[in-house]
All heavy atoms as a GROMACS GRO file, in nm:
protein
  586
    1MET      N    1   2.468  -1.571   9.600
    1MET     CA    2   2.387  -1.502   9.703
    1MET      C    3   2.293  -1.601   9.767
    1MET      O    4   2.221  -1.676   9.698
    1MET     CB    5   2.310  -1.389   9.629
    1MET     CG    6   2.226  -1.312   9.731
    1MET     SD    7   2.169  -1.155   9.641
    1MET     CE    8   2.042  -1.107   9.757
    2ARG      N    9   2.292  -1.606   9.895
    2ARG     CA   10   2.199  -1.696   9.967
    2ARG      C   11   2.056  -1.636   9.978
    2ARG      O   12   2.046  -1.521  10.019
    2ARG     CB   13   2.255  -1.716  10.104
    2ARG     CG   14   2.184  -1.818  10.184
    2ARG     CD   15   2.258  -1.849  10.312
    2ARG     NE   16   2.164  -1.932  10.388
    2ARG     CZ   17   2.148  -1.916  10.519
    2ARG    NH1   18   2.216  -1.830  10.585
    2ARG    NH2   19   2.054  -1.990  10.576
    3PRO      N   20   1.955  -1.716   9.948
    3PRO     CA   21   1.818  -1.665   9.966
    3PRO      C   22   1.787  -1.631  10.108
    3PRO      O   23   1.838  -1.700  10.200
    3PRO     CB   24   1.729  -1.782   9.913
    3PRO     CG   25   1.824  -1.885   9.864
    3PRO     CD   26   1.958  -1.851   9.899
    4PHE      N   27   1.706  -1.532  10.137
    4PHE     CA   28   1.676  -1.497  10.271
    4PHE      C   29   1.529  -1.514  10.302
    4PHE      O   30   1.479  -1.479  10.406
    4PHE     CB   31   1.720  -1.352  10.296
    4PHE     CG   32   1.672  -1.248  10.209
    4PHE    CD1   33   1.548  -1.182  10.244
    4PHE    CD2   34   1.729  -1.215  10.092
    4PHE    CE1   35   1.497  -1.085  10.159
    4PHE    CE2   36   1.678  -1.116  10.015
    4PHE     CZ   37   1.563  -1.055  10.049
    5ILE      N   38   1.444  -1.551  10.206
    5ILE     CA   39   1.305  -1.578  10.225
    5ILE      C   40   1.279  -1.732  10.236
    5ILE      O   41   1.310  -1.801  10.136
    5ILE     CB   42   1.223  -1.522  10.123
    5ILE    CG1   43   1.237  -1.367  10.125
    5ILE    CG2   44   1.069  -1.556  10.146
    5ILE    CD1   45   1.167  -1.293  10.015
    6PRO      N   46   1.228  -1.785  10.342
    6PRO     CA   47   1.209  -1.925  10.347
    6PRO      C   48   1.103  -1.972  10.245
    6PRO      O   49   1.006  -1.905  10.219
    6PRO     CB   50   1.156  -1.952  10.491
    6PRO     CG   51   1.178  -1.830  10.568
    6PRO     CD   52   1.203  -1.718  10.462
    7ARG      N   53   1.121  -2.083  10.189
    7ARG     CA   54   1.032  -2.147  10.086
    7ARG      C   55   0.881  -2.140  10.123
    7ARG      O   56   0.799  -2.100  10.038
    7ARG     CB   57   1.077  -2.286  10.046
    7ARG     CG   58   0.989  -2.360   9.949
    7ARG     CD   59   1.014  -2.321   9.807
    7ARG     NE   60   1.146  -2.332   9.763
    7ARG     CZ   61   1.192  -2.277   9.652
    7ARG    NH1   62   1.106  -2.215   9.572
    7ARG    NH2   63   1.315  -2.282   9.619
    8PRO      N   64   0.842  -2.169  10.244
    8PRO     CA   65   0.696  -2.162  10.277
    8PRO      C   66   0.633  -2.021  10.275
    8PRO      O   67   0.518  -2.015  10.263
    8PRO     CB   68   0.692  -2.217  10.430
    8PRO     CG   69   0.817  -2.295  10.445
    8PRO     CD   70   0.914  -2.227  10.352
    9LEU      N   71   0.725  -1.925  10.278
    9LEU     CA   72   0.668  -1.777  10.270
    9LEU      C   73   0.680  -1.722  10.132
    9LEU      O   74   0.655  -1.610  10.112
    9LEU     CB   75   0.744  -1.696  10.371
    9LEU     CG   76   0.733  -1.738  10.515
    9LEU    CD1   77   0.814  -1.643  10.602
    9LEU    CD2   78   0.591  -1.733  10.560
   10GLU      N   79   0.725  -1.807  10.031
   10GLU     CA   80   0.743  -1.760   9.901
   10GLU      C   81   0.615  -1.696   9.837
   10GLU      O   82   0.621  -1.587   9.776
   10GLU     CB   83   0.794  -1.868   9.804
   10GLU     CG   84   0.818  -1.824   9.664
   10GLU     CD   85   0.867  -1.936   9.569
   10GLU    OE1   86   0.880  -2.054   9.620
   10GLU    OE2   87   0.905  -1.905   9.464
   11HIS      N   88   0.499  -1.758   9.864
   11HIS     CA   89   0.375  -1.703   9.793
   11HIS      C   90   0.338  -1.569   9.863
   11HIS      O   91   0.283  -1.483   9.794
   11HIS     CB   92   0.262  -1.802   9.817
   11HIS     CG   93   0.206  -1.819   9.956
   11HIS    ND1   94   0.285  -1.893  10.052
   11HIS    CD2   95   0.106  -1.778  10.020
   11HIS    CE1   96   0.222  -1.893  10.162
   11HIS    NE2   97   0.105  -1.816  10.150
   12ILE      N   98   0.374  -1.548   9.990
   12ILE     CA   99   0.340  -1.420  10.052
   12ILE      C  100   0.438  -1.306   9.997
   12ILE      O  101   0.403  -1.198   9.967
   12ILE     CB  102   0.356  -1.429  10.202
   12ILE    CG1  103   0.242  -1.521  10.253
   12ILE    CG2  104   0.353  -1.288  10.268
   12ILE    CD1  105   0.251  -1.549  10.397
   13ALA      N  106   0.570  -1.351   9.981
   13ALA     CA  107   0.668  -1.251   9.923
   13ALA      C  108   0.628  -1.220   9.784
   13ALA      O  109   0.634  -1.102   9.736
   13ALA     CB  110   0.807  -1.312   9.931
   14PHE      N  111   0.588  -1.321   9.705
   14PHE     CA  112   0.540  -1.293   9.564
   14PHE      C  113   0.427  -1.202   9.563
   14PHE      O  114   0.420  -1.102   9.486
   14PHE     CB  115   0.503  -1.429   9.498
   14PHE     CG  116   0.448  -1.412   9.361
   14PHE    CD1  117   0.532  -1.398   9.251
   14PHE    CD2  118   0.310  -1.401   9.341
   14PHE    CE1  119   0.480  -1.379   9.128
   14PHE    CE2  120   0.261  -1.398   9.216
   14PHE     CZ  121   0.344  -1.374   9.098
   15GLY      N  122   0.323  -1.221   9.650
   15GLY     CA  123   0.205  -1.132   9.655
   15GLY      C  124   0.251  -0.993   9.695
   15GLY      O  125   0.191  -0.893   9.641
   16LEU      N  126   0.336  -0.982   9.789
   16LEU     CA  127   0.384  -0.856   9.843
   16LEU      C  128   0.447  -0.777   9.720
   16LEU      O  129   0.413  -0.655   9.703
   16LEU     CB  130   0.480  -0.866   9.949
   16LEU     CG  131   0.535  -0.748  10.014
   16LEU    CD1  132   0.431  -0.688  10.116
   16LEU    CD2  133   0.665  -0.770  10.090
   17LEU      N  134   0.545  -0.835   9.653
   17LEU     CA  135   0.610  -0.772   9.542
   17LEU      C  136   0.521  -0.741   9.423
   17LEU      O  137   0.518  -0.627   9.372
   17LEU     CB  138   0.731  -0.847   9.496
   17LEU     CG  139   0.844  -0.854   9.592
   17LEU    CD1  140   0.952  -0.946   9.543
   17LEU    CD2  141   0.901  -0.716   9.626
   18LEU      N  142   0.439  -0.838   9.388
   18LEU     CA  143   0.340  -0.816   9.279
   18LEU      C  144   0.248  -0.703   9.304
   18LEU      O  145   0.230  -0.613   9.222
   18LEU     CB  146   0.274  -0.949   9.243
   18LEU     CG  147   0.159  -0.932   9.134
   18LEU    CD1  148   0.229  -0.910   9.000
   18LEU    CD2  149   0.083  -1.062   9.125
   19SER      N  150   0.186  -0.704   9.421
   19SER     CA  151   0.091  -0.601   9.454
   19SER      C  152   0.160  -0.463   9.466
   19SER      O  153   0.100  -0.365   9.425
   19SER     CB  154   0.023  -0.638   9.585
   19SER     OG  155   0.110  -0.641   9.693
   20CYS      N  156   0.282  -0.461   9.511
   20CYS     CA  157   0.356  -0.340   9.528
   20CYS      C  158   0.375  -0.275   9.393
   20CYS      O  159   0.341  -0.155   9.375
   20CYS     CB  160   0.487  -0.364   9.594
   20CYS     SG  161   0.598  -0.218   9.595
   21PHE      N  162   0.429  -0.340   9.299
   21PHE     CA  163   0.463  -0.284   9.161
   21PHE      C  164   0.341  -0.258   9.081
   21PHE      O  165   0.327  -0.161   9.022
   21PHE     CB  166   0.560  -0.372   9.086
   21PHE     CG  167   0.697  -0.383   9.147
   21PHE    CD1  168   0.747  -0.500   9.201
   21PHE    CD2  169   0.770  -0.270   9.166
   21PHE    CE1  170   0.879  -0.500   9.258
   21PHE    CE2  171   0.900  -0.266   9.213
   21PHE     CZ  172   0.949  -0.384   9.261
   22MET      N  173   0.242  -0.357   9.078
   22MET     CA  174   0.126  -0.327   9.005
   22MET      C  175   0.044  -0.202   9.060
   22MET      O  176  -0.001  -0.127   8.982
   22MET     CB  177   0.028  -0.447   9.005
   22MET     CG  178   0.088  -0.570   8.926
   22MET     SD  179   0.111  -0.530   8.754
   22MET     CE  180  -0.058  -0.504   8.702
   23SER      N  181   0.030  -0.200   9.193
   23SER     CA  182  -0.042  -0.081   9.246
   23SER      C  183   0.026   0.047   9.225
   23SER      O  184  -0.030   0.152   9.199
   23SER     CB  185  -0.081  -0.103   9.398
   23SER     OG  186   0.032  -0.123   9.469
   24LEU      N  187   0.160   0.044   9.231
   24LEU     CA  188   0.246   0.160   9.205
   24LEU      C  189   0.227   0.214   9.055
   24LEU      O  190   0.200   0.330   9.041
   24LEU     CB  191   0.389   0.128   9.228
   24LEU     CG  192   0.496   0.244   9.213
   24LEU    CD1  193   0.476   0.348   9.324
   24LEU    CD2  194   0.630   0.194   9.203
   25LEU      N  195   0.227   0.119   8.965
   25LEU     CA  196   0.211   0.157   8.817
   25LEU      C  197   0.066   0.214   8.802
   25LEU      O  198   0.050   0.312   8.739
   25LEU     CB  199   0.240   0.041   8.733
   25LEU     CG  200   0.391   0.000   8.717
   25LEU    CD1  201   0.403  -0.134   8.644
   25LEU    CD2  202   0.465   0.106   8.660
   26ILE      N  203  -0.031   0.126   8.843
   26ILE     CA  204  -0.166   0.167   8.814
   26ILE      C  205  -0.209   0.296   8.879
   26ILE      O  206  -0.278   0.382   8.828
   26ILE     CB  207  -0.266   0.051   8.849
   26ILE    CG1  208  -0.235  -0.061   8.747
   26ILE    CG2  209  -0.412   0.095   8.846
   26ILE    CD1  210  -0.302  -0.192   8.784
   27SER      N  211  -0.167   0.313   9.007
   27SER     CA  212  -0.202   0.437   9.075
   27SER      C  213  -0.136   0.562   9.018
   27SER      O  214  -0.188   0.673   9.007
   27SER     CB  215  -0.172   0.429   9.224
   27SER     OG  216  -0.031   0.418   9.243
   28GLY      N  217  -0.015   0.542   8.958
   28GLY     CA  218   0.050   0.648   8.893
   28GLY      C  219  -0.012   0.690   8.765
   28GLY      O  220  -0.038   0.808   8.738
   29VAL      N  221  -0.058   0.589   8.686
   29VAL     CA  222  -0.134   0.621   8.561
   29VAL      C  223  -0.268   0.689   8.596
   29VAL      O  224  -0.300   0.784   8.537
   29VAL     CB  225  -0.153   0.499   8.478
   29VAL    CG1  226  -0.245   0.517   8.364
   29VAL    CG2  227  -0.021   0.442   8.425
   30SER      N  228  -0.331   0.631   8.694
   30SER     CA  229  -0.464   0.694   8.734
   30SER      C  230  -0.455   0.831   8.787
   30SER      O  231  -0.537   0.920   8.752
   30SER     CB  232  -0.535   0.598   8.840
   30SER     OG  233  -0.565   0.475   8.789
   31THR      N  234  -0.352   0.856   8.870
   31THR     CA  235  -0.333   0.988   8.925
   31THR      C  236  -0.299   1.086   8.815
   31THR      O  237  -0.351   1.199   8.799
   31THR     CB  238  -0.215   0.988   9.023
   31THR    OG1  239  -0.248   0.893   9.128
   31THR    CG2  240  -0.193   1.127   9.080
   32PHE      N  241  -0.217   1.041   8.712
   32PHE     CA  242  -0.181   1.129   8.600
   32PHE      C  243  -0.304   1.160   8.515
   32PHE      O  244  -0.322   1.274   8.482
   32PHE     CB  245  -0.067   1.064   8.518
   32PHE     CG  246  -0.037   1.135   8.391
   32PHE    CD1  247   0.036   1.256   8.394
   32PHE    CD2  248  -0.092   1.096   8.268
   32PHE    CE1  249   0.068   1.326   8.285
   32PHE    CE2  250  -0.056   1.166   8.154
   32PHE     CZ  251   0.019   1.283   8.163
   33LEU      N  252  -0.382   1.057   8.492
   33LEU     CA  253  -0.505   1.086   8.405
   33LEU      C  254  -0.607   1.176   8.477
   33LEU      O  255  -0.674   1.250   8.416
   33LEU     CB  256  -0.569   0.943   8.368
   33LEU     CG  257  -0.480   0.863   8.271
   33LEU    CD1  258  -0.557   0.728   8.249
   33LEU    CD2  259  -0.463   0.933   8.137
   34ALA      N  260  -0.610   1.158   8.604
   34ALA     CA  261  -0.715   1.234   8.683
   34ALA      C  262  -0.671   1.373   8.710
   34ALA      O  263  -0.748   1.468   8.703
   34ALA     CB  264  -0.751   1.164   8.809
   35ALA      N  265  -0.539   1.397   8.740
   35ALA     CA  266  -0.495   1.530   8.789
   35ALA      C  267  -0.391   1.594   8.699
   35ALA      O  268  -0.358   1.709   8.715
   35ALA     CB  269  -0.443   1.518   8.931
   36GLY      N  270  -0.326   1.511   8.613
   36GLY     CA  271  -0.224   1.565   8.529
   36GLY      C  272  -0.093   1.572   8.606
   36GLY      O  273  -0.080   1.549   8.722
   37MET      N  274   0.011   1.622   8.535
   37MET     CA  275   0.144   1.626   8.600
   37MET      C  276   0.173   1.765   8.641
   37MET      O  277   0.251   1.842   8.581
   37MET     CB  278   0.251   1.588   8.485
   37MET     CG  279   0.392   1.579   8.532
   37MET     SD  280   0.424   1.450   8.653
   37MET     CE  281   0.434   1.312   8.532
   38GLY      N  282   0.100   1.800   8.749
   38GLY     CA  283   0.121   1.938   8.800
   38GLY      C  284   0.188   1.938   8.939
   38GLY      O  285   0.231   1.831   8.987
   39PRO      N  286   0.186   2.051   9.008
   39PRO     CA  287   0.241   2.047   9.143
   39PRO      C  288   0.169   1.956   9.237
   39PRO      O  289   0.049   1.943   9.232
   39PRO     CB  290   0.218   2.193   9.189
   39PRO     CG  291   0.178   2.274   9.063
   39PRO     CD  292   0.128   2.168   8.966
   40GLY      N  293   0.246   1.883   9.312
   40GLY     CA  294   0.182   1.791   9.405
   40GLY      C  295   0.158   1.655   9.352
   40GLY      O  296   0.100   1.568   9.412
   41PHE      N  297   0.194   1.633   9.223
   41PHE     CA  298   0.168   1.505   9.160
   41PHE      C  299   0.225   1.389   9.240
   41PHE      O  300   0.166   1.286   9.266
   41PHE     CB  301   0.222   1.494   9.020
   41PHE     CG  302   0.216   1.367   8.957
   41PHE    CD1  303   0.096   1.313   8.897
   41PHE    CD2  304   0.332   1.284   8.941
   41PHE    CE1  305   0.092   1.187   8.845
   41PHE    CE2  306   0.324   1.157   8.886
   41PHE     CZ  307   0.204   1.114   8.840
   42VAL      N  308   0.358   1.400   9.273
   42VAL     CA  309   0.420   1.282   9.343
   42VAL      C  310   0.351   1.253   9.476
   42VAL      O  311   0.327   1.137   9.512
   42VAL     CB  312   0.575   1.311   9.364
   42VAL    CG1  313   0.641   1.208   9.451
   42VAL    CG2  314   0.643   1.322   9.228
   43GLY      N  315   0.324   1.358   9.555
   43GLY     CA  316   0.250   1.340   9.683
   43GLY      C  317   0.117   1.274   9.660
   43GLY      O  318   0.080   1.184   9.738
   44ASN      N  319   0.041   1.320   9.562
   44ASN     CA  320  -0.089   1.260   9.537
   44ASN      C  321  -0.075   1.116   9.489
   44ASN      O  322  -0.156   1.030   9.532
   44ASN     CB  323  -0.165   1.341   9.427
   44ASN     CG  324  -0.211   1.471   9.476
   44ASN    OD1  325  -0.225   1.496   9.588
   44ASN    ND2  326  -0.224   1.566   9.377
   45TRP      N  327   0.030   1.084   9.412
   45TRP     CA  328   0.053   0.948   9.361
   45TRP      C  329   0.090   0.857   9.477
   45TRP      O  330   0.024   0.751   9.486
   45TRP     CB  331   0.167   0.954   9.257
   45TRP     CG  332   0.202   0.822   9.207
   45TRP    CD1  333   0.139   0.708   9.214
   45TRP    CD2  334   0.320   0.795   9.120
   45TRP    NE1  335   0.205   0.604   9.151
   45TRP    CE2  336   0.318   0.661   9.090
   45TRP    CE3  337   0.426   0.876   9.072
   45TRP    CZ2  338   0.414   0.600   9.014
   45TRP    CZ3  339   0.518   0.816   8.992
   45TRP    CH2  340   0.521   0.676   8.966
   46LEU      N  341   0.173   0.907   9.556
   46LEU     CA  342   0.219   0.815   9.680
   46LEU      C  343   0.102   0.791   9.770
   46LEU      O  344   0.084   0.685   9.825
   46LEU     CB  345   0.335   0.874   9.750
   46LEU     CG  346   0.467   0.871   9.668
   46LEU    CD1  347   0.576   0.945   9.758
   46LEU    CD2  348   0.506   0.737   9.626
   47SER      N  349   0.022   0.885   9.787
   47SER     CA  350  -0.104   0.882   9.872
   47SER      C  351  -0.196   0.776   9.811
   47SER      O  352  -0.252   0.692   9.883
   47SER     CB  353  -0.170   1.010   9.896
   47SER     OG  354  -0.290   0.997   9.964
   48ALA      N  355  -0.227   0.788   9.683
   48ALA     CA  356  -0.311   0.689   9.610
   48ALA      C  357  -0.250   0.550   9.615
   48ALA      O  358  -0.317   0.455   9.640
   48ALA     CB  359  -0.329   0.738   9.463
   49TRP      N  360  -0.112   0.551   9.602
   49TRP     CA  361  -0.046   0.418   9.592
   49TRP      C  362  -0.059   0.335   9.729
   49TRP      O  363  -0.089   0.223   9.732
   49TRP     CB  364   0.104   0.432   9.562
   49TRP     CG  365   0.172   0.310   9.573
   49TRP    CD1  366   0.152   0.185   9.509
   49TRP    CD2  367   0.291   0.287   9.665
   49TRP    NE1  368   0.242   0.092   9.551
   49TRP    CE2  369   0.326   0.150   9.652
   49TRP    CE3  370   0.353   0.363   9.748
   49TRP    CZ2  371   0.427   0.101   9.715
   49TRP    CZ3  372   0.458   0.308   9.827
   49TRP    CH2  373   0.494   0.178   9.815
   50LEU      N  374  -0.035   0.409   9.840
   50LEU     CA  375  -0.046   0.345   9.971
   50LEU      C  376  -0.183   0.287   9.995
   50LEU      O  377  -0.191   0.175  10.047
   50LEU     CB  378  -0.001   0.448  10.082
   50LEU     CG  379   0.152   0.472  10.087
   50LEU    CD1  380   0.182   0.577  10.191
   50LEU    CD2  381   0.234   0.345  10.119
   51SER      N  382  -0.279   0.371   9.962
   51SER     CA  383  -0.416   0.313   9.998
   51SER      C  384  -0.454   0.200   9.896
   51SER      O  385  -0.518   0.100   9.942
   51SER     CB  386  -0.519   0.429   9.983
   51SER     OG  387  -0.515   0.494   9.859
   52SER      N  388  -0.410   0.211   9.771
   52SER     CA  389  -0.438   0.101   9.682
   52SER      C  390  -0.358  -0.027   9.715
   52SER      O  391  -0.399  -0.142   9.699
   52SER     CB  392  -0.413   0.144   9.534
   52SER     OG  393  -0.292   0.182   9.516
   53TRP      N  394  -0.235  -0.009   9.761
   53TRP     CA  395  -0.150  -0.128   9.804
   53TRP      C  396  -0.210  -0.195   9.926
   53TRP      O  397  -0.215  -0.319   9.932
   53TRP     CB  398  -0.006  -0.085   9.834
   53TRP     CG  399   0.087  -0.193   9.842
   53TRP    CD1  400   0.070  -0.328   9.804
   53TRP    CD2  401   0.215  -0.192   9.904
   53TRP    NE1  402   0.183  -0.397   9.824
   53TRP    CE2  403   0.275  -0.318   9.889
   53TRP    CE3  404   0.292  -0.092   9.956
   53TRP    CZ2  405   0.404  -0.350   9.938
   53TRP    CZ3  406   0.420  -0.121  10.006
   53TRP    CH2  407   0.476  -0.249   9.992
   54ALA      N  408  -0.276  -0.119  10.013
   54ALA     CA  409  -0.338  -0.177  10.119
   54ALA      C  410  -0.451  -0.274  10.082
   54ALA      O  411  -0.486  -0.365  10.150
   54ALA     CB  412  -0.396  -0.069  10.219
   55ILE      N  413  -0.518  -0.245   9.972
   55ILE     CA  414  -0.621  -0.325   9.913
   55ILE      C  415  -0.566  -0.440   9.823
   55ILE      O  416  -0.606  -0.552   9.830
   55ILE     CB  417  -0.722  -0.248   9.827
   55ILE    CG1  418  -0.784  -0.135   9.911
   55ILE    CG2  419  -0.828  -0.336   9.762
   55ILE    CD1  420  -0.872  -0.173  10.023
   56ALA      N  421  -0.462  -0.405   9.746
   56ALA     CA  422  -0.405  -0.499   9.650
   56ALA      C  423  -0.324  -0.619   9.717
   56ALA      O  424  -0.348  -0.734   9.671
   56ALA     CB  425  -0.312  -0.424   9.553
   57PHE      N  426  -0.260  -0.596   9.820
   57PHE     CA  427  -0.185  -0.708   9.881
   57PHE      C  428  -0.268  -0.818   9.930
   57PHE      O  429  -0.259  -0.934   9.887
   57PHE     CB  430  -0.088  -0.651   9.985
   57PHE     CG  431  -0.010  -0.761  10.057
   57PHE    CD1  432   0.064  -0.857   9.988
   57PHE    CD2  433   0.009  -0.761  10.193
   57PHE    CE1  434   0.142  -0.946  10.047
   57PHE    CE2  435   0.078  -0.860  10.251
   57PHE     CZ  436   0.147  -0.947  10.179
   58PRO      N  437  -0.372  -0.793  10.017
   58PRO     CA  438  -0.457  -0.901  10.058
   58PRO      C  439  -0.530  -0.957   9.944
   58PRO      O  440  -0.563  -1.077   9.944
   58PRO     CB  441  -0.545  -0.839  10.170
   58PRO     CG  442  -0.522  -0.695  10.164
   58PRO     CD  443  -0.402  -0.669  10.083
   59SER      N  444  -0.572  -0.874   9.848
   59SER     CA  445  -0.643  -0.928   9.731
   59SER      C  446  -0.563  -1.031   9.653
   59SER      O  447  -0.620  -1.134   9.616
   59SER     CB  448  -0.689  -0.805   9.643
   59SER     OG  449  -0.771  -0.724   9.707
   60VAL      N  450  -0.441  -1.001   9.631
   60VAL     CA  451  -0.356  -1.089   9.560
   60VAL      C  452  -0.340  -1.224   9.632
   60VAL      O  453  -0.344  -1.328   9.572
   60VAL     CB  454  -0.219  -1.021   9.534
   60VAL    CG1  455  -0.111  -1.132   9.492
   60VAL    CG2  456  -0.226  -0.922   9.424
   61LEU      N  457  -0.320  -1.217   9.766
   61LEU     CA  458  -0.315  -1.342   9.840
   61LEU      C  459  -0.438  -1.425   9.835
   61LEU      O  460  -0.431  -1.548   9.838
   61LEU     CB  461  -0.283  -1.304   9.993
   61LEU     CG  462  -0.146  -1.241  10.007
   61LEU    CD1  463  -0.133  -1.210  10.161
   61LEU    CD2  464  -0.035  -1.324   9.958
   62VAL      N  465  -0.555  -1.355   9.830
   62VAL     CA  466  -0.680  -1.442   9.820
   62VAL      C  467  -0.704  -1.483   9.673
   62VAL      O  468  -0.753  -1.598   9.665
   62VAL     CB  469  -0.796  -1.344   9.873
   62VAL    CG1  470  -0.935  -1.407   9.838
   62VAL    CG2  471  -0.782  -1.314  10.019
   63VAL      N  472  -0.682  -1.408   9.576
   63VAL     CA  473  -0.718  -1.435   9.437
   63VAL      C  474  -0.620  -1.538   9.374
   63VAL      O  475  -0.651  -1.622   9.294
   63VAL     CB  476  -0.738  -1.310   9.361
   63VAL    CG1  477  -0.757  -1.332   9.204
   63VAL    CG2  478  -0.850  -1.233   9.414
   64ALA      N  479  -0.488  -1.526   9.412
   64ALA     CA  480  -0.386  -1.603   9.341
   64ALA      C  481  -0.416  -1.754   9.350
   64ALA      O  482  -0.399  -1.822   9.235
   64ALA     CB  483  -0.248  -1.571   9.405
   65PRO      N  484  -0.452  -1.821   9.450
   65PRO     CA  485  -0.483  -1.961   9.457
   65PRO      C  486  -0.593  -1.996   9.358
   65PRO      O  487  -0.586  -2.104   9.288
   65PRO     CB  488  -0.523  -1.994   9.601
   65PRO     CG  489  -0.466  -1.892   9.676
   65PRO     CD  490  -0.460  -1.764   9.583
   66PHE      N  491  -0.694  -1.916   9.347
   66PHE     CA  492  -0.804  -1.941   9.254
   66PHE      C  493  -0.746  -1.931   9.106
   66PHE      O  494  -0.784  -2.015   9.025
   66PHE     CB  495  -0.920  -1.842   9.274
   66PHE     CG  496  -1.020  -1.844   9.175
   66PHE    CD1  497  -1.112  -1.943   9.160
   66PHE    CD2  498  -1.026  -1.738   9.072
   66PHE    CE1  499  -1.211  -1.951   9.062
   66PHE    CE2  500  -1.122  -1.738   8.971
   66PHE     CZ  501  -1.214  -1.842   8.972
   67VAL      N  502  -0.669  -1.830   9.083
   67VAL     CA  503  -0.612  -1.812   8.947
   67VAL      C  504  -0.528  -1.931   8.908
   67VAL      O  505  -0.536  -1.981   8.795
   67VAL     CB  506  -0.535  -1.684   8.930
   67VAL    CG1  507  -0.470  -1.670   8.801
   67VAL    CG2  508  -0.636  -1.564   8.950
   68ARG      N  509  -0.447  -1.976   9.004
   68ARG     CA  510  -0.361  -2.087   8.970
   68ARG      C  511  -0.451  -2.221   8.940
   68ARG      O  512  -0.415  -2.289   8.848
   68ARG     CB  513  -0.276  -2.127   9.096
   68ARG     CG  514  -0.159  -2.032   9.103
   68ARG     CD  515  -0.063  -2.080   9.212
   68ARG     NE  516   0.036  -1.971   9.240
   68ARG     CZ  517   0.040  -1.893   9.342
   68ARG    NH1  518  -0.058  -1.900   9.434
   68ARG    NH2  519   0.127  -1.798   9.350
   69ARG      N  520  -0.550  -2.249   9.015
   69ARG     CA  521  -0.635  -2.353   8.989
   69ARG      C  522  -0.706  -2.347   8.847
   69ARG      O  523  -0.710  -2.438   8.775
   69ARG     CB  524  -0.750  -2.368   9.096
   69ARG     CG  525  -0.698  -2.428   9.222
   69ARG     CD  526  -0.814  -2.476   9.315
   69ARG     NE  527  -0.907  -2.366   9.346
   69ARG     CZ  528  -0.889  -2.280   9.445
   69ARG    NH1  529  -0.784  -2.292   9.525
   69ARG    NH2  530  -0.977  -2.184   9.476
   70VAL      N  531  -0.749  -2.230   8.815
   70VAL     CA  532  -0.807  -2.205   8.684
   70VAL      C  533  -0.711  -2.232   8.567
   70VAL      O  534  -0.729  -2.302   8.480
   70VAL     CB  535  -0.871  -2.062   8.671
   70VAL    CG1  536  -0.908  -2.027   8.529
   70VAL    CG2  537  -0.993  -2.048   8.767
   71LEU      N  538  -0.591  -2.177   8.590
   71LEU     CA  539  -0.481  -2.193   8.489
   71LEU      C  540  -0.436  -2.341   8.472
   71LEU      O  541  -0.413  -2.380   8.369
   71LEU     CB  542  -0.357  -2.109   8.525
   71LEU     CG  543  -0.367  -1.968   8.480
   71LEU    CD1  544  -0.250  -1.892   8.531
   71LEU    CD2  545  -0.385  -1.952   8.337
   72HIS      N  546  -0.435  -2.418   8.586
   72HIS     CA  547  -0.399  -2.557   8.580
   72HIS      C  548  -0.498  -2.635   8.492
   72HIS      O  549  -0.457  -2.731   8.430
   72HIS     CB  550  -0.390  -2.619   8.712
   72HIS     CG  551  -0.257  -2.576   8.781
   72HIS    ND1  552  -0.212  -2.634   8.899
   72HIS    CD2  553  -0.165  -2.480   8.751
   72HIS    CE1  554  -0.105  -2.582   8.940
   72HIS    NE2  555  -0.071  -2.500   8.841
   73LYS      N  556  -0.623  -2.597   8.495
   73LYS     CA  557  -0.723  -2.657   8.408
   73LYS      C  558  -0.718  -2.609   8.265
   73LYS      O  559  -0.754  -2.684   8.171
   73LYS     CB  560  -0.860  -2.624   8.460
   73LYS     CG  561  -0.887  -2.690   8.601
   73LYS     CD  562  -1.028  -2.665   8.654
   73LYS     CE  563  -1.038  -2.727   8.789
   73LYS     NZ  564  -1.173  -2.708   8.846
   74MET      N  565  -0.662  -2.497   8.239
   74MET     CA  566  -0.660  -2.447   8.105
   74MET      C  567  -0.528  -2.481   8.028
   74MET      O  568  -0.529  -2.490   7.906
   74MET     CB  569  -0.668  -2.292   8.106
   74MET     CG  570  -0.793  -2.234   8.156
   74MET     SD  571  -0.804  -2.059   8.177
   74MET     CE  572  -0.757  -1.999   8.014
   75VAL      N  573  -0.421  -2.499   8.106
   75VAL     CA  574  -0.292  -2.526   8.045
   75VAL      C  575  -0.278  -2.679   8.018
   75VAL      O  576  -0.302  -2.760   8.102
   75VAL     CB  577  -0.179  -2.471   8.135
   75VAL    CG1  578  -0.034  -2.516   8.077
   75VAL    CG2  579  -0.188  -2.325   8.144
   76VAL      N  580  -0.234  -2.711   7.901
   76VAL     CA  581  -0.211  -2.851   7.867
   76VAL      C  582  -0.087  -2.910   7.922
   76VAL      O  583   0.018  -2.843   7.917
   76VAL     CB  584  -0.214  -2.864   7.706
   76VAL    CG1  585  -0.194  -3.006   7.674
   76VAL    CG2  586  -0.350  -2.811   7.656
   0.00000   0.00000   0.00000
């Protein structure tokens, strides 16, 4: 299979996927803990997920370079 994302955009694609899955999981758990598994759960979850993904994606892009620098100093 031929890759379809150019190498210079890899960090953006990584941030997009990481923020998508992490915000999906965390918003699902938070929605469940706050409202339970009742009627409207999926709608509430998706609403919470979209708004949290809008914050998570740019946050990952900004924070990831800092985390990489810190890890390079910590890893032998």
